[in-house]
N, C-alpha and C positions, 0 to 999 in steps of 0.2 A: 528457322531460328526466330529472332525477334529484334525489335528496335534497339534494345540495350546491347545485345550480343553483337549486332551489326555495328553499332556505334563504337563499342570497345575495340573491335577489329580495326577501326579507322584511326584510332589515336596513336600518338607517338609511342612506340614500343617501350621507351624508357619510363613512361608514366603509367602505362597500361596496368601493371601489377597493383599499383596503389589504388586505382579506380576499381579494378576487379575485386580487390579485398573488401571494399565497401559493399559491393554487390553481393559477394559471397556471404558476408556476415548477415546481410539483410535476408537473403534466401534461407540461411540456416535458422534464423530466428522466426521467420514467418514463412513456413512451407506453402507451396502452391501459388506463389506470386506469378503474375502474368507480366509480359513485356508489352509496352505500348508507348503512347506519346501523351504527355501532359505539359501544358504551358509551352508547347512547341519543342519539348525536350524528350529524348528517349528516356523512359521511366519504368521503374518497377511498379506494377499496378496491383491493387487489391480491391476487389469488388468494383472495378471501374474507376477507382480513385487513385491518384498518384501517391505512392508511398514515399518514394525518393528518386532523385536523379543525381548523377554525377557527370561532371563535364570537365574537359580540359580547356583552359583559357590560355591566352598568350603568356601570362605571368604567374599563373597559379592553377590549382585544381579546385573544384567547388563541389560541395554537397548541398543539394536542395531538398529539404524534407517537405516542401509545399505547405509549410505552416510556420508563421511567425511565432506562435505560442510555443512550439517545440524548440525553436532556436532560442527563444528567451529562457526557457526552462533549463537548458544546458549551458547557456552563455557564461554563467559564473565559473564554470569548470574549463573554460577555453581561453585562459590567459595566454597571450602571445599569438592568438589567432585573429585574423580579420573576419568579422562577422557583420551581417546586416540583418534586416528583419526576416529574410527568408533564405539566407545563404551563409554557409560556413566555408571559408576559404582555407585551403591547406596545401601542402606540397609533399613530394616524395620523401624529402628529408624531415618533414614535420607533419606526420599524418594525424588525423583525429584519433585520440586514444580509443582503444577498443571499448572500454567501459562507457565512454561518452557516446560513441557510435551506436552501441547496443541500446542505450537509453533513447537516442534519437529514433531508432527503428521502433522500439516498444511504444514510445509516446505517440508517434504518428499512427501506428497500428491501432492504438486505443482510440484516437480521434476518429479514425475511419469507422471503427466498430460502433462507437457512440452515435455517430451520424446515421449509421445503418438502422439502429434500433429506434430512431425517432419516427 
């Protein structure tokens, strides 16, 4: 398996589907992602770079796209969510909307691709 798969097996079963949904959408949008570790978190990896990570915290779930620019780009569409420069916090009852999640994945994918071409 891999770091993300192993991590998801370890989280509270009540929140696992919400985290798995993020991972599944990312995999559907960017085929061929690897699993690894980025910034000490189990992460979906593309070309050795972290595409995104999801984590369960004590009071919330979190999406980490490893890019403040990506978070800033979608922030206007995340009213009612707690965000910081590199984190989007959500819950089982208040998930990141799929269209926003898809944009997070696409934008981060584009960043990685641009970096590869340099």
